[in-house]
Steps between C-alpha positions, in 0.01 A plus 500: 500500500546305822398804708194563282398135539538529878274807518244334274504190718440711810202672341356172370543340842321787671220489244463125545476546874237765453296283264508210742397732784207632301389157387483361853389819676727480803308442822738408786772748594785380723819656637790265578836540673770266625863385483679412176807283440734482200796269553669621819337845479192603698269799454131592512223464242149633452217456251160646417264255334159484333342156467178400324324166463447310175265259675525298819839342429689756289603866530719765339705777659692811411763628742798726555791329676793679667800279580675741734869589483719203416867615482549676163135436404180697569234299314123518465236455234155387396367147464187315396434151632253220438391319816351161584326515837338254740231628741487319836321539835171612341695736269650698787851364431642496146832351388628610158804463274582747224749568222551782252742733319687769691603820318773646719687830529841464666730783609845339487845618599680568171852383425806721449381769742205610288256519792189297415289367215125435480453152356166363379428132443273201545478230765249255645318528833389180673275535807311301762242673715275420795208738572251520786174684419338674798128573517555878465673479154853524642755232409822376662763364260829311507686483167825339385657646183785378280631740233708327233719733290747386233706823493507593866460367853199278571317556829272329751265697727245417769228761548211571732209690351182679602229521236145623445223380268394811310177332387309311768478126423167319473632209710783465755848511349610641163259625236501260203438769236505880490187713501399634154513873427323705230578867585822698457720540807599853388327762286745793500759594762775764523757446776788708635766298682831549680743261661847351470723355229737219604785420263558126459868518593693336781460821704130560414530879464174695530344820370162674506256412220179650362241389244167589342276231352176479302314168531202380297307175518477299178284211618408313817858402584729713281622860556739712294722779634718774356713723716820688567763377745791691654745273682690775682838672483715338767599171333675388183168385352376860477212457254161633413260422219166365378347170611228282347366178652219246487363383835297203615293615797240377745279673756402372844310610812207670322733651236707690759826307458664435162809293423684489168804373312639716219753455221614742233772734376684802637641747245756666727775756456810388690682808629796331667641585841502877443229726354733623225582147379258378233539126446224284355660177617427195284189651342224700667244217526482291816251246629265598784340238727272619781270399785238749619224526760242773554238568766193712431464776761189664354300467178768691306819489709731203554840431655745298288832322563713366211825306488678527163799302374686672215678234291797638304761359263790697648508400872290789631191312618301679770211450738270803511259490795225762481192606692244766423144622458284439194179655369247269331237614253 
């Protein structure tokens, strides 16, 4: 029951993130990196972040945070934060403070020589951020993060970030509200993809991966996908099976670029370490959380990149990073 609750919580968290993203229509995209400290241990950290205004003094964000490699812990996860912000210097400089829940995935060294375990849990992310808005829509950012975890090490990180305003603001500085949208981002799309599976273990074993996906737009910000995923043969998480997800998407740059967050289920067959070993693990259903971007090459053809996180209940979480070509009709 505890494992089932954990998987349900992961799916609910991902869905909540997606709903928030769709409601605010993410507009600023920023990549961060910098040092991280936990007690006497030091490592790196990085984050990708979407931020959108709720008016002049408030904003919301959705982000993926990676806390590097603390000894015996490889932790990352998704977060949503509410921000209070203060524009200064004719709105070119903005200072903001934010707080929100952090749904983490932690690969821990297991006791009694059992290798590792993939632990899922909740924490809180506190942040302070200073942003400079240039005239050409680029932003320079400095952010301080504090991750507070009750069942694991808490961390502090200081990050530098480079961002871009995906929708041009009407005035200098951040856009107060997102632009409205009435048309679907996607009609129909079939995509073939290939890439790499990374097992969330302490050694991060890899294998080749392939997938096929059908995507259909439901409304102006929501897509649905069904597909088939093969995670490869060279790791202990040798799986393949059907996927189904809902996506919140947006289009930019005259509809050429699309960005989306997806959450759903993965009905996978777990084969074990060898092809002749058939082991379903702790049930065949896993959670699937994804981030995807596509770029339209012609009227019908598009390139797509997708990062998937497979969330299991039996310590076989994986990252599946895929790229491919899609046909739209």
